[in-house]
N, CA, C and O atoms as CSV, one atom per row, in Angstrom:
chain,resi,resn,atom,element,x,y,z
A,1,MET,N,N,-3.065,32.321,-15.517
A,1,MET,CA,C,-3.517,32.037,-14.164
A,1,MET,C,C,-2.860,33.051,-13.221
A,1,MET,O,O,-1.646,33.250,-13.268
A,2,ARG,N,N,-3.624,33.659,-12.409
A,2,ARG,CA,C,-3.115,34.660,-11.465
A,2,ARG,C,C,-2.500,33.949,-10.267
A,2,ARG,O,O,-3.122,33.069,-9.672
A,3,ASN,N,N,-1.283,34.332,-9.920
A,3,ASN,CA,C,-0.572,33.747,-8.787
A,3,ASN,C,C,-0.626,34.739,-7.630
A,3,ASN,O,O,0.170,35.676,-7.569
A,4,VAL,N,N,-1.558,34.529,-6.722
A,4,VAL,CA,C,-1.800,35.460,-5.626
A,4,VAL,C,C,-0.617,35.519,-4.659
A,4,VAL,O,O,-0.279,36.593,-4.162
A,5,GLN,N,N,0.008,34.385,-4.391
A,5,GLN,CA,C,1.071,34.322,-3.393
A,5,GLN,C,C,2.461,34.610,-3.948
A,5,GLN,O,O,3.407,34.733,-3.170
A,6,GLY,N,N,2.615,34.721,-5.238
A,6,GLY,CA,C,3.935,34.898,-5.827
A,6,GLY,C,C,4.607,33.549,-6.018
A,6,GLY,O,O,4.094,32.515,-5.590
A,7,ASP,N,N,5.751,33.580,-6.661
A,7,ASP,CA,C,6.493,32.350,-6.898
A,7,ASP,C,C,7.190,31.893,-5.634
A,7,ASP,O,O,7.506,32.700,-4.760
A,8,PHE,N,N,7.430,30.585,-5.542
A,8,PHE,CA,C,8.185,30.058,-4.425
A,8,PHE,C,C,8.983,28.863,-4.902
A,8,PHE,O,O,8.708,28.296,-5.959
A,9,THR,N,N,9.958,28.494,-4.127
A,9,THR,CA,C,10.845,27.400,-4.480
A,9,THR,C,C,10.761,26.312,-3.432
A,9,THR,O,O,10.768,26.591,-2.233
A,10,LEU,N,N,10.679,25.067,-3.886
A,10,LEU,CA,C,10.751,23.920,-2.997
A,10,LEU,C,C,12.137,23.308,-3.150
A,10,LEU,O,O,12.621,23.114,-4.266
A,11,THR,N,N,12.761,23.010,-2.039
A,11,THR,CA,C,14.072,22.373,-2.058
A,11,THR,C,C,13.928,20.961,-1.522
A,11,THR,O,O,13.526,20.779,-0.373
A,12,PRO,N,N,14.248,19.955,-2.331
A,12,PRO,CA,C,14.140,18.587,-1.831
A,12,PRO,C,C,15.014,18.369,-0.598
A,12,PRO,O,O,16.107,18.924,-0.481
A,13,VAL,N,N,14.500,17.542,0.321
A,13,VAL,CA,C,15.253,17.193,1.531
A,13,VAL,C,C,15.961,15.860,1.359
A,13,VAL,O,O,16.755,15.456,2.208
A,14,GLY,N,N,15.668,15.177,0.254
A,14,GLY,CA,C,16.288,13.894,-0.022
A,14,GLY,C,C,15.732,13.315,-1.301
A,14,GLY,O,O,15.136,14.025,-2.111
A,15,HIS,N,N,15.932,12.009,-1.478
A,15,HIS,CA,C,15.432,11.331,-2.667
A,15,HIS,C,C,15.087,9.879,-2.332
A,15,HIS,O,O,15.492,9.344,-1.300
A,16,VAL,N,N,14.337,9.269,-3.226
A,16,VAL,CA,C,13.948,7.873,-3.094
A,16,VAL,C,C,15.012,7.002,-3.752
A,16,VAL,O,O,15.475,7.289,-4.856
A,17,SER,N,N,15.387,5.942,-3.059
A,17,SER,CA,C,16.238,4.903,-3.644
A,17,SER,C,C,15.406,3.630,-3.682
A,17,SER,O,O,15.091,3.050,-2.643
A,18,SER,N,N,15.050,3.197,-4.903
A,18,SER,CA,C,14.116,2.082,-5.067
A,18,SER,C,C,14.503,1.243,-6.269
A,18,SER,O,O,15.187,1.712,-7.179
A,19,GLU,N,N,14.057,0.000,-6.260
A,19,GLU,CA,C,14.264,-0.844,-7.436
A,19,GLU,C,C,13.279,-0.492,-8.548
A,19,GLU,O,O,13.417,-0.982,-9.669
A,20,LEU,N,N,12.284,0.354,-8.254
A,20,LEU,CA,C,11.341,0.806,-9.287
A,20,LEU,C,C,12.024,1.874,-10.135
A,20,LEU,O,O,12.333,2.962,-9.648
A,21,LYS,N,N,12.257,1.557,-11.404
A,21,LYS,CA,C,12.990,2.474,-12.287
A,21,LYS,C,C,12.114,3.055,-13.389
A,21,LYS,O,O,12.474,4.062,-13.999
A,22,ASP,N,N,10.964,2.428,-13.652
A,22,ASP,CA,C,10.145,2.787,-14.795
A,22,ASP,C,C,8.690,2.923,-14.345
A,22,ASP,O,O,8.195,2.099,-13.576
A,23,ARG,N,N,8.004,3.972,-14.830
A,23,ARG,CA,C,6.609,4.184,-14.438
A,23,ARG,C,C,5.732,2.984,-14.771
A,23,ARG,O,O,4.783,2.689,-14.044
A,24,ALA,N,N,6.040,2.295,-15.858
A,24,ALA,CA,C,5.220,1.157,-16.276
A,24,ALA,C,C,5.292,-0.001,-15.282
A,24,ALA,O,O,4.355,-0.793,-15.184
A,25,GLU,N,N,6.400,-0.103,-14.543
A,25,GLU,CA,C,6.546,-1.218,-13.597
A,25,GLU,C,C,6.070,-0.862,-12.195
A,25,GLU,O,O,5.995,-1.736,-11.330
A,26,ALA,N,N,5.753,0.386,-11.959
A,26,ALA,CA,C,5.355,0.825,-10.613
A,26,ALA,C,C,3.879,0.540,-10.363
A,26,ALA,O,O,3.051,0.751,-11.249
A,27,PRO,N,N,3.537,0.061,-9.159
A,27,PRO,CA,C,2.114,-0.107,-8.836
A,27,PRO,C,C,1.442,1.260,-8.724
A,27,PRO,O,O,2.108,2.275,-8.519
A,28,LYS,N,N,0.118,1.275,-8.859
A,28,LYS,CA,C,-0.633,2.533,-8.764
A,28,LYS,C,C,-0.601,3.101,-7.346
A,28,LYS,O,O,-0.569,4.318,-7.158
A,29,GLN,N,N,-0.610,2.209,-6.346
A,29,GLN,CA,C,-0.551,2.612,-4.943
A,29,GLN,C,C,0.486,1.751,-4.244
A,29,GLN,O,O,0.784,0.645,-4.694
A,30,GLY,N,N,1.029,2.246,-3.162
A,30,GLY,CA,C,2.049,1.521,-2.423
A,30,GLY,C,C,1.567,0.203,-1.850
A,30,GLY,O,O,2.362,-0.716,-1.654
A,31,THR,N,N,0.280,0.100,-1.579
A,31,THR,CA,C,-0.282,-1.131,-1.009
A,31,THR,C,C,-0.521,-2.205,-2.065
A,31,THR,O,O,-0.999,-3.294,-1.749
A,32,GLU,N,N,-0.191,-1.902,-3.311
A,32,GLU,CA,C,-0.452,-2.836,-4.415
A,32,GLU,C,C,0.844,-3.496,-4.905
A,32,GLU,O,O,1.031,-3.698,-6.105
A,33,GLY,N,N,1.731,-3.828,-3.965
A,33,GLY,CA,C,2.922,-4.575,-4.328
A,33,GLY,C,C,4.198,-3.764,-4.476
A,33,GLY,O,O,5.147,-4.229,-5.106
A,34,ALA,N,N,4.245,-2.577,-3.917
A,34,ALA,CA,C,5.478,-1.787,-3.992
A,34,ALA,C,C,6.581,-2.457,-3.180
A,34,ALA,O,O,6.332,-2.917,-2.065
A,35,PRO,N,N,7.797,-2.519,-3.724
A,35,PRO,CA,C,8.903,-3.095,-2.960
A,35,PRO,C,C,9.329,-2.134,-1.848
A,35,PRO,O,O,9.044,-0.938,-1.915
A,36,ASP,N,N,10.006,-2.656,-0.833
A,36,ASP,CA,C,10.591,-1.767,0.176
A,36,ASP,C,C,11.553,-0.820,-0.532
A,36,ASP,O,O,12.178,-1.185,-1.528
A,37,ALA,N,N,11.663,0.381,-0.018
A,37,ALA,CA,C,12.525,1.397,-0.625
A,37,ALA,C,C,13.231,2.170,0.482
A,37,ALA,O,O,12.888,2.047,1.658
A,38,TRP,N,N,14.207,2.957,0.097
A,38,TRP,CA,C,14.931,3.817,1.039
A,38,TRP,C,C,14.633,5.272,0.732
A,38,TRP,O,O,14.553,5.668,-0.431
A,39,LEU,N,N,14.471,6.061,1.776
A,39,LEU,CA,C,14.465,7.513,1.667
A,39,LEU,C,C,15.846,7.952,2.130
A,39,LEU,O,O,16.254,7.655,3.253
A,40,VAL,N,N,16.558,8.655,1.269
A,40,VAL,CA,C,17.926,9.087,1.563
A,40,VAL,C,C,17.901,10.603,1.707
A,40,VAL,O,O,17.564,11.314,0.760
A,41,PHE,N,N,18.258,11.100,2.894
A,41,PHE,CA,C,18.139,12.527,3.199
A,41,PHE,C,C,19.462,13.261,3.057
A,41,PHE,O,O,20.535,12.684,3.232
A,42,GLU,N,N,19.363,14.537,2.737
A,42,GLU,CA,C,20.530,15.401,2.638
A,42,GLU,C,C,21.182,15.535,4.014
A,42,GLU,O,O,20.489,15.493,5.031
A,43,PRO,N,N,22.510,15.695,4.058
A,43,PRO,CA,C,23.196,15.865,5.345
A,43,PRO,C,C,22.623,17.019,6.174
A,43,PRO,O,O,22.590,16.940,7.402
A,44,SER,N,N,22.178,18.073,5.519
A,44,SER,CA,C,21.640,19.230,6.244
A,44,SER,C,C,20.338,18.909,6.980
A,44,SER,O,O,19.891,19.700,7.810
A,45,CYS,N,N,19.729,17.765,6.688
A,45,CYS,CA,C,18.451,17.393,7.308
A,45,CYS,C,C,18.599,16.338,8.394
A,45,CYS,O,O,17.595,15.833,8.896
A,46,SER,N,N,19.816,15.995,8.767
A,46,SER,CA,C,20.033,14.931,9.758
A,46,SER,C,C,19.241,15.162,11.037
A,46,SER,O,O,18.596,14.240,11.536
A,47,ALA,N,N,19.277,16.363,11.568
A,47,ALA,CA,C,18.590,16.651,12.829
A,47,ALA,C,C,17.073,16.501,12.700
A,47,ALA,O,O,16.392,16.222,13.687
A,48,ALA,N,N,16.545,16.683,11.499
A,48,ALA,CA,C,15.096,16.576,11.279
A,48,ALA,C,C,14.594,15.144,11.413
A,48,ALA,O,O,13.396,14.924,11.587
A,49,LEU,N,N,15.494,14.170,11.335
A,49,LEU,CA,C,15.100,12.762,11.421
A,49,LEU,C,C,14.998,12.269,12.861
A,49,LEU,O,O,14.502,11.170,13.109
A,50,GLU,N,N,15.466,13.077,13.808
A,50,GLU,CA,C,15.426,12.696,15.219
A,50,GLU,C,C,14.012,12.352,15.647
A,50,GLU,O,O,13.077,13.100,15.362
A,51,GLY,N,N,13.850,11.243,16.321
A,51,GLY,CA,C,12.550,10.841,16.841
A,51,GLY,C,C,11.819,9.846,15.957
A,51,GLY,O,O,10.844,9.239,16.399
A,52,LEU,N,N,12.266,9.662,14.710
A,52,LEU,CA,C,11.631,8.671,13.847
A,52,LEU,C,C,12.160,7.294,14.189
A,52,LEU,O,O,13.360,7.117,14.401
A,53,ARG,N,N,11.264,6.315,14.242
A,53,ARG,CA,C,11.619,4.962,14.665
A,53,ARG,C,C,10.978,3.927,13.736
A,53,ARG,O,O,9.972,4.202,13.081
A,54,ALA,N,N,11.572,2.738,13.692
A,54,ALA,CA,C,10.956,1.620,12.986
A,54,ALA,C,C,9.571,1.386,13.575
A,54,ALA,O,O,9.394,1.426,14.793
A,55,GLY,N,N,8.599,1.144,12.717
A,55,GLY,CA,C,7.220,0.945,13.142
A,55,GLY,C,C,6.371,2.195,13.023
A,55,GLY,O,O,5.144,2.106,13.009
A,56,ASP,N,N,7.005,3.373,12.934
A,56,ASP,CA,C,6.244,4.614,12.774
A,56,ASP,C,C,5.574,4.652,11.411
A,56,ASP,O,O,6.132,4.176,10.422
A,57,ARG,N,N,4.382,5.217,11.363
A,57,ARG,CA,C,3.705,5.493,10.104
A,57,ARG,C,C,3.891,6.975,9.802
A,57,ARG,O,O,3.651,7.834,10.651
A,58,VAL,N,N,4.322,7.255,8.580
A,58,VAL,CA,C,4.554,8.638,8.171
A,58,VAL,C,C,3.965,8.858,6.783
A,58,VAL,O,O,3.695,7.910,6.044
A,59,ILE,N,N,3.775,10.112,6.452
A,59,ILE,CA,C,3.355,10.508,5.117
A,59,ILE,C,C,4.562,11.151,4.452
A,59,ILE,O,O,5.127,12.115,4.967
A,60,VAL,N,N,4.948,10.614,3.315
A,60,VAL,CA,C,6.064,11.151,2.547
A,60,VAL,C,C,5.489,11.989,1.411
A,60,VAL,O,O,4.649,11.518,0.644
A,61,LEU,N,N,5.945,13.226,1.311
A,61,LEU,CA,C,5.557,14.105,0.213
A,61,LEU,C,C,6.702,14.137,-0.786
A,61,LEU,O,O,7.844,14.418,-0.422
A,62,THR,N,N,6.395,13.849,-2.047
A,62,THR,CA,C,7.419,13.824,-3.081
A,62,THR,C,C,7.040,14.756,-4.220
A,62,THR,O,O,5.896,15.196,-4.335
A,63,TRP,N,N,8.027,15.047,-5.058
A,63,TRP,CA,C,7.794,15.776,-6.300
A,63,TRP,C,C,7.899,14.747,-7.414
A,63,TRP,O,O,8.985,14.235,-7.687
A,64,LEU,N,N,6.785,14.442,-8.057
A,64,LEU,CA,C,6.748,13.410,-9.091
A,64,LEU,C,C,7.327,13.981,-10.384
A,64,LEU,O,O,6.602,14.316,-11.321
A,65,HIS,N,N,8.639,14.078,-10.403
A,65,HIS,CA,C,9.397,14.815,-11.416
A,65,HIS,C,C,9.228,14.293,-12.842
A,65,HIS,O,O,9.497,15.031,-13.790
A,66,LEU,N,N,8.799,13.063,-13.023
A,66,LEU,CA,C,8.621,12.513,-14.373
A,66,LEU,C,C,7.179,12.606,-14.867
A,66,LEU,O,O,6.889,12.242,-16.006
A,67,ALA,N,N,6.283,13.087,-14.022
A,67,ALA,CA,C,4.860,13.158,-14.383
A,67,ALA,C,C,4.581,14.382,-15.248
A,67,ALA,O,O,5.169,15.443,-15.040
A,68,PRO,N,N,3.685,14.230,-16.217
A,68,PRO,CA,C,3.269,15.394,-17.014
A,68,PRO,C,C,2.552,16.418,-16.132
A,68,PRO,O,O,1.836,16.056,-15.199
A,69,ARG,N,N,2.754,17.692,-16.440
A,69,ARG,CA,C,2.136,18.760,-15.657
A,69,ARG,C,C,1.004,19.457,-16.407
A,69,ARG,O,O,0.373,20.370,-15.875
A,70,ASP,N,N,0.750,19.031,-17.633
A,70,ASP,CA,C,-0.271,19.697,-18.445
A,70,ASP,C,C,-1.560,18.888,-18.544
A,70,ASP,O,O,-2.429,19.222,-19.349
A,71,VAL,N,N,-1.702,17.847,-17.754
A,71,VAL,CA,C,-2.894,17.001,-17.787
A,71,VAL,C,C,-3.885,17.492,-16.726
A,71,VAL,O,O,-3.538,17.619,-15.552
A,72,LEU,N,N,-5.112,17.762,-17.150
A,72,LEU,CA,C,-6.152,18.215,-16.226
A,72,LEU,C,C,-7.287,17.213,-16.071
A,72,LEU,O,O,-8.046,17.273,-15.104
A,73,ARG,N,N,-7.403,16.288,-17.026
A,73,ARG,CA,C,-8.448,15.262,-16.974
A,73,ARG,C,C,-7.810,13.910,-17.264
A,73,ARG,O,O,-6.863,13.812,-18.045
A,74,THR,N,N,-8.341,12.867,-16.624
A,74,THR,CA,C,-7.808,11.524,-16.816
A,74,THR,C,C,-8.885,10.493,-16.522
A,74,THR,O,O,-9.944,10.818,-15.984
A,75,ARG,N,N,-8.607,9.267,-16.874
A,75,ARG,CA,C,-9.482,8.155,-16.509
A,75,ARG,C,C,-8.880,7.500,-15.265
A,75,ARG,O,O,-7.748,7.020,-15.321
A,76,PRO,N,N,-9.609,7.468,-14.141
A,76,PRO,CA,C,-9.051,6.885,-12.919
A,76,PRO,C,C,-8.427,5.514,-13.175
A,76,PRO,O,O,-9.001,4.657,-13.848
A,77,ARG,N,N,-7.237,5.342,-12.615
A,77,ARG,CA,C,-6.437,4.119,-12.717
A,77,ARG,C,C,-6.073,3.774,-14.155
A,77,ARG,O,O,-5.733,2.629,-14.452
A,78,ASP,N,N,-6.144,4.772,-15.063
A,78,ASP,CA,C,-5.838,4.572,-16.489
A,78,ASP,C,C,-6.704,3.490,-17.116
A,78,ASP,O,O,-6.292,2.827,-18.068
A,79,ASP,N,N,-7.890,3.318,-16.583
A,79,ASP,CA,C,-8.805,2.287,-17.064
A,79,ASP,C,C,-9.773,2.911,-18.067
A,79,ASP,O,O,-10.563,3.781,-17.700
A,80,PRO,N,N,-9.723,2.474,-19.344
A,80,PRO,CA,C,-10.609,3.048,-20.356
A,80,PRO,C,C,-12.093,2.879,-20.039
A,80,PRO,O,O,-12.925,3.606,-20.582
A,81,ALA,N,N,-12.436,1.931,-19.168
A,81,ALA,CA,C,-13.840,1.739,-18.781
A,81,ALA,C,C,-14.322,2.828,-17.830
A,81,ALA,O,O,-15.527,3.034,-17.684
A,82,ASN,N,N,-13.389,3.530,-17.179
A,82,ASN,CA,C,-13.777,4.597,-16.254
A,82,ASN,C,C,-14.007,5.891,-17.021
A,82,ASN,O,O,-13.270,6.197,-17.958
A,83,PRO,N,N,-15.027,6.655,-16.628
A,83,PRO,CA,C,-15.246,7.944,-17.293
A,83,PRO,C,C,-14.126,8.926,-16.960
A,83,PRO,O,O,-13.545,8.886,-15.875
A,84,GLU,N,N,-13.842,9.792,-17.902
A,84,GLU,CA,C,-12.824,10.813,-17.691
A,84,GLU,C,C,-13.280,11.779,-16.601
A,84,GLU,O,O,-14.456,12.139,-16.529
A,85,THR,N,N,-12.345,12.192,-15.759
A,85,THR,CA,C,-12.653,13.102,-14.657
A,85,THR,C,C,-11.462,14.035,-14.442
A,85,THR,O,O,-10.382,13.806,-14.987
A,86,GLY,N,N,-11.661,15.069,-13.660
A,86,GLY,CA,C,-10.579,15.992,-13.354
A,86,GLY,C,C,-9.533,15.340,-12.463
A,86,GLY,O,O,-9.866,14.523,-11.605
A,87,VAL,N,N,-8.258,15.701,-12.666
A,87,VAL,CA,C,-7.174,15.057,-11.906
A,87,VAL,C,C,-7.279,15.319,-10.409
A,87,VAL,O,O,-6.776,14.521,-9.618
A,88,PHE,N,N,-7.911,16.404,-9.999
A,88,PHE,CA,C,-8.033,16.675,-8.564
A,88,PHE,C,C,-8.967,15.685,-7.869
A,88,PHE,O,O,-8.986,15.608,-6.641
A,89,ALA,N,N,-9.733,14.936,-8.643
A,89,ALA,CA,C,-10.612,13.902,-8.087
A,89,ALA,C,C,-9.951,12.528,-8.147
A,89,ALA,O,O,-10.609,11.513,-7.919
A,90,THR,N,N,-8.657,12.492,-8.452
A,90,THR,CA,C,-7.932,11.224,-8.584
A,90,THR,C,C,-6.599,11.298,-7.840
A,90,THR,O,O,-6.205,12.352,-7.340
A,91,ARG,N,N,-5.915,10.153,-7.780
A,91,ARG,CA,C,-4.550,10.097,-7.242
A,91,ARG,C,C,-3.525,10.073,-8.374
A,91,ARG,O,O,-2.371,9.711,-8.145
A,92,SER,N,N,-3.915,10.445,-9.571
A,92,SER,CA,C,-3.027,10.426,-10.728
A,92,SER,C,C,-1.779,11.262,-10.465
A,92,SER,O,O,-1.875,12.341,-9.881
A,93,PRO,N,N,-0.598,10.776,-10.891
A,93,PRO,CA,C,0.611,11.578,-10.755
A,93,PRO,C,C,0.629,12.755,-11.737
A,93,PRO,O,O,1.299,13.756,-11.484
A,94,ALA,N,N,-0.095,12.644,-12.846
A,94,ALA,CA,C,-0.157,13.716,-13.842
A,94,ALA,C,C,-1.115,14.785,-13.348
A,94,ALA,O,O,-2.314,14.542,-13.204
A,95,ARG,N,N,-0.569,15.989,-13.085
A,95,ARG,CA,C,-1.370,17.078,-12.539
A,95,ARG,C,C,-0.540,18.364,-12.600
A,95,ARG,O,O,0.670,18.293,-12.813
A,96,PRO,N,N,-1.156,19.531,-12.419
A,96,PRO,CA,C,-0.402,20.785,-12.533
A,96,PRO,C,C,0.806,20.877,-11.597
A,96,PRO,O,O,1.876,21.318,-12.014
A,97,ASN,N,N,0.647,20.473,-10.358
A,97,ASN,CA,C,1.764,20.411,-9.404
A,97,ASN,C,C,1.864,18.963,-8.943
A,97,ASN,O,O,1.112,18.546,-8.062
A,98,PRO,N,N,2.778,18.189,-9.524
A,98,PRO,CA,C,2.810,16.749,-9.261
A,98,PRO,C,C,3.414,16.391,-7.901
A,98,PRO,O,O,4.518,15.855,-7.806
A,99,ILE,N,N,2.654,16.706,-6.866
A,99,ILE,CA,C,3.082,16.383,-5.502
A,99,ILE,C,C,2.532,14.998,-5.160
A,99,ILE,O,O,1.330,14.752,-5.260
A,100,GLY,N,N,3.422,14.109,-4.759
A,100,GLY,CA,C,3.021,12.768,-4.368
A,100,GLY,C,C,2.768,12.700,-2.874
A,100,GLY,O,O,3.485,13.321,-2.089
A,101,LEU,N,N,1.757,11.953,-2.482
A,101,LEU,CA,C,1.388,11.761,-1.085
A,101,LEU,C,C,1.430,10.258,-0.835
A,101,LEU,O,O,0.651,9.506,-1.419
A,102,HIS,N,N,2.352,9.816,0.044
A,102,HIS,CA,C,2.603,8.391,0.216
A,102,HIS,C,C,2.566,8.001,1.696
A,102,HIS,O,O,3.506,8.305,2.431
A,103,PRO,N,N,1.507,7.338,2.142
A,103,PRO,CA,C,1.516,6.808,3.504
A,103,PRO,C,C,2.388,5.551,3.540
A,103,PRO,O,O,2.138,4.601,2.798
A,104,VAL,N,N,3.394,5.543,4.388
A,104,VAL,CA,C,4.332,4.416,4.465
A,104,VAL,C,C,4.598,4.060,5.920
A,104,VAL,O,O,4.276,4.819,6.834
A,105,GLU,N,N,5.192,2.892,6.111
A,105,GLU,CA,C,5.656,2.467,7.426
A,105,GLU,C,C,7.173,2.446,7.409
A,105,GLU,O,O,7.783,1.934,6.471
A,106,ILE,N,N,7.785,3.006,8.451
A,106,ILE,CA,C,9.245,2.954,8.566
A,106,ILE,C,C,9.630,1.567,9.065
A,106,ILE,O,O,9.127,1.103,10.088
A,107,LEU,N,N,10.524,0.912,8.334
A,107,LEU,CA,C,11.010,-0.416,8.710
A,107,LEU,C,C,12.345,-0.347,9.436
A,107,LEU,O,O,12.641,-1.181,10.292
A,108,GLN,N,N,13.151,0.660,9.085
A,108,GLN,CA,C,14.505,0.742,9.630
A,108,GLN,C,C,15.009,2.174,9.497
A,108,GLN,O,O,14.712,2.853,8.513
A,109,VAL,N,N,15.764,2.628,10.480
A,109,VAL,CA,C,16.422,3.931,10.434
A,109,VAL,C,C,17.922,3.680,10.518
A,109,VAL,O,O,18.412,3.112,11.495
A,110,VAL,N,N,18.645,4.105,9.489
A,110,VAL,CA,C,20.092,3.924,9.436
A,110,VAL,C,C,20.709,5.263,9.046
A,110,VAL,O,O,20.709,5.629,7.871
A,111,GLY,N,N,21.233,5.991,10.023
A,111,GLY,CA,C,21.821,7.302,9.731
A,111,GLY,C,C,20.803,8.230,9.100
A,111,GLY,O,O,19.762,8.521,9.689
A,112,ARG,N,N,21.112,8.696,7.887
A,112,ARG,CA,C,20.225,9.611,7.151
A,112,ARG,C,C,19.308,8.864,6.186
A,112,ARG,O,O,18.792,9.447,5.232
A,113,ARG,N,N,19.111,7.591,6.434
A,113,ARG,CA,C,18.283,6.774,5.534
A,113,ARG,C,C,17.157,6.103,6.314
A,113,ARG,O,O,17.347,5.623,7.431
A,114,LEU,N,N,15.984,6.085,5.693
A,114,LEU,CA,C,14.831,5.378,6.243
A,114,LEU,C,C,14.421,4.308,5.251
A,114,LEU,O,O,14.150,4.616,4.090
A,115,ARG,N,N,14.370,3.068,5.679
A,115,ARG,CA,C,13.809,2.006,4.830
A,115,ARG,C,C,12.316,1.961,5.116
A,115,ARG,O,O,11.900,1.867,6.271
A,116,VAL,N,N,11.512,2.028,4.058
A,116,VAL,CA,C,10.069,2.124,4.219
A,116,VAL,C,C,9.348,1.064,3.408
A,116,VAL,O,O,9.868,0.550,2.417
A,117,ARG,N,N,8.143,0.749,3.851
A,117,ARG,CA,C,7.248,-0.178,3.158
A,117,ARG,C,C,6.075,0.615,2.609
A,117,ARG,O,O,5.536,1.498,3.275
A,118,GLY,N,N,5.687,0.281,1.369
A,118,GLY,CA,C,4.470,0.880,0.808
A,118,GLY,C,C,4.713,2.116,-0.033
A,118,GLY,O,O,3.811,2.939,-0.182
A,119,LEU,N,N,5.920,2.271,-0.596
A,119,LEU,CA,C,6.234,3.470,-1.393
A,119,LEU,C,C,6.320,3.090,-2.865
A,119,LEU,O,O,7.186,2.310,-3.260
A,120,GLU,N,N,5.422,3.641,-3.675
A,120,GLU,CA,C,5.388,3.333,-5.105
A,120,GLU,C,C,6.159,4.337,-5.951
A,120,GLU,O,O,6.091,4.270,-7.178
A,121,ALA,N,N,6.892,5.269,-5.338
A,121,ALA,CA,C,7.653,6.280,-6.073
A,121,ALA,C,C,8.873,5.658,-6.740
A,121,ALA,O,O,9.457,4.698,-6.238
A,122,LEU,N,N,9.237,6.222,-7.867
A,122,LEU,CA,C,10.368,5.725,-8.642
A,122,LEU,C,C,11.710,6.132,-8.038
A,122,LEU,O,O,11.810,7.119,-7.310
A,123,ASP,N,N,12.725,5.355,-8.355
A,123,ASP,CA,C,14.088,5.655,-7.950
A,123,ASP,C,C,14.456,7.076,-8.398
A,123,ASP,O,O,14.215,7.450,-9.546
A,124,GLY,N,N,15.030,7.848,-7.504
A,124,GLY,CA,C,15.443,9.212,-7.826
A,124,GLY,C,C,14.390,10.273,-7.579
A,124,GLY,O,O,14.677,11.463,-7.715
A,125,THR,N,N,13.180,9.877,-7.220
A,125,THR,CA,C,12.117,10.856,-6.960
A,125,THR,C,C,12.513,11.759,-5.806
A,125,THR,O,O,12.885,11.261,-4.744
A,126,PRO,N,N,12.442,13.090,-5.984
A,126,PRO,CA,C,12.773,14.001,-4.892
A,126,PRO,C,C,11.770,13.902,-3.734
A,126,PRO,O,O,10.559,13.848,-3.950
A,127,VAL,N,N,12.290,13.881,-2.515
A,127,VAL,CA,C,11.468,13.903,-1.302
A,127,VAL,C,C,11.387,15.350,-0.834
A,127,VAL,O,O,12.408,16.016,-0.667
A,128,LEU,N,N,10.158,15.831,-0.623
A,128,LEU,CA,C,9.938,17.208,-0.174
A,128,LEU,C,C,9.795,17.325,1.329
A,128,LEU,O,O,10.248,18.301,1.926
A,129,ASP,N,N,9.153,16.314,1.954
A,129,ASP,CA,C,8.876,16.408,3.381
A,129,ASP,C,C,8.416,15.047,3.890
A,129,ASP,O,O,8.037,14.170,3.115
A,130,VAL,N,N,8.457,14.894,5.198
A,130,VAL,CA,C,7.942,13.705,5.884
A,130,VAL,C,C,7.151,14.204,7.086
A,130,VAL,O,O,7.618,15.064,7.834
A,131,LYS,N,N,5.957,13.662,7.266
A,131,LYS,CA,C,5.111,14.074,8.388
A,131,LYS,C,C,4.568,12.827,9.069
A,131,LYS,O,O,4.215,11.861,8.393
A,132,PRO,N,N,4.494,12.832,10.394
A,132,PRO,CA,C,3.958,11.668,11.090
A,132,PRO,C,C,2.453,11.564,10.901
A,132,PRO,O,O,1.752,12.566,10.762
A,133,VAL,N,N,1.976,10.324,10.901
A,133,VAL,CA,C,0.538,10.075,10.934
A,133,VAL,C,C,0.127,10.192,12.395
A,133,VAL,O,O,0.680,9.510,13.257
A,134,ILE,N,N,-0.835,11.048,12.668
A,134,ILE,CA,C,-1.294,11.273,14.044
A,134,ILE,C,C,-2.717,10.735,14.158
A,134,ILE,O,O,-3.606,11.127,13.402
A,135,GLY,N,N,-2.914,9.843,15.102
A,135,GLY,CA,C,-4.245,9.267,15.301
A,135,GLY,C,C,-4.577,8.266,14.221
A,135,GLY,O,O,-3.699,7.776,13.512
A,136,ASP,N,N,-5.842,7.973,14.107
A,136,ASP,CA,C,-6.304,6.996,13.141
A,136,ASP,C,C,-6.847,7.732,11.923
A,136,ASP,O,O,-7.992,8.184,11.916
A,137,VAL,N,N,-6.015,7.848,10.896
A,137,VAL,CA,C,-6.416,8.516,9.679
A,137,VAL,C,C,-6.797,7.448,8.665
A,137,VAL,O,O,-5.934,6.673,8.253
A,138,PRO,N,N,-8.060,7.378,8.248
A,138,PRO,CA,C,-8.487,6.341,7.296
A,138,PRO,C,C,-7.615,6.356,6.044
A,138,PRO,O,O,-7.332,7.415,5.484
A,139,GLY,N,N,-7.197,5.178,5.617
A,139,GLY,CA,C,-6.415,5.051,4.400
A,139,GLY,C,C,-4.934,5.287,4.568
A,139,GLY,O,O,-4.165,5.155,3.616
A,140,LEU,N,N,-4.526,5.642,5.790
A,140,LEU,CA,C,-3.091,5.899,5.976
A,140,LEU,C,C,-2.498,4.829,6.847
A,140,LEU,O,O,-1.300,4.856,7.129
């Protein structure tokens, strides 16, 4: 595969602290019973958290570090009744670049930690970025 832009490095800004420890116990989506979790940020990112408040809706981008990267086709929701399709047409964590996209609500801000609702990521998952939800974005 030709890499037009060259190689680049992503540096996590924090990690997920959650009671979800195993992929088998995690819901497919955060709205399907995910427990509240904490986003724990690196000290160097403290200033980046300024302005975030309880009640804010944000999108958390994660690196799904335990997901396979060699899967290109899957059955949506791992349901054998669904026809196989390309991973780019699904929310499957298994994909060439396993970037997770998680719409969550901030419940609490404590120092460099955000307690959030609706995060299905496993404990220890690297956090890449957080972005506010602006306006009414369907599904977020």
